[in-house]
N, C-alpha and C positions, 0 to 999 in steps of 0.2 A: 409424576409429571416433572420433566426436566426444567430447572430454573434457568431463565435467560441470564447470560453474563452481561457485565457492564462493558460497553464498547466505547472507546474514546476516539472521537473524530477530530483530527487536527486540520485546520484550514490555513491557507497561505496568508490570510489577513490577520492571523494570530488568534482567531476564535477557536475555542475548544467546546465540543459538545459531548455529553455523556448520555448514551442511550442504553436502555435495557433490552439489548438484542444481541444475539451471537453473530459472529462474523460470517458463518455459513449462511445464516438466515438473511443477513444484509446482502451478501454476495448473490444469493439466488433472486432477491427482489429487484436489485439494481442491475440491469443488463445494458451496460455501455461498454464498447470495445476498448476504451482506454483505461478502464479500471482493471487492474491485474493482481491476482493473488500470487505474490512473489515469495511468500513464506507462510507457514501455518498461522503466524501472528499478524500478518500485514496484508492489507488490500490497498494498493497505491494507484494514484492517478499518474500515468506515464507522461502526461502532458506537462506536469509540474516539476520534473526532476531538474536539479541543478547539476549534479554530478553523480556518475556511477563509478565506483571504484571496484575493479575486479579483484585487486589484491586482498581486500578484506571482505568482499561481497557486501558492500554497503551502498545505500542510495541516500544522497543528500538533497535536501530541499532548500530553496531560498528562504532566508529568514529563520531557519531552525538550526539550533546548535547540536542536536542529536540526530544521528542517522537512523534509518531502518535497515533491516538486513534482508537479503534474498538468499534463497537456497541454491545450492550448486546445480541441482537438477532443473531449475527454472531459468538459469542464466541465458541460454540460447533464445528461448521464447521472449524473455524480457528485452534483450537487445534488439530482436526483430521488431517488437512493438515500438520501441523507442525510435527506430528508423522510420516507422510509419507515421508517427506523430511528432 
């Protein structure tokens, strides 16, 4: 039996939650169009972006000092979603 990994969820209000669930599992359970798998390590809410920097493929969120990254192959889809929300 495969052991679930720890998943850290960062919220805009500064809260952090640690759950014993893999990202694939969480992504399949939560089906909302504004959550987007932008990288194998990140599932992001496109409604909460502060800045997207194409030069280093980073996404910045309000109130957070560290970015998350997106993969080159997901860039077009990511930018399209940002225009919708």
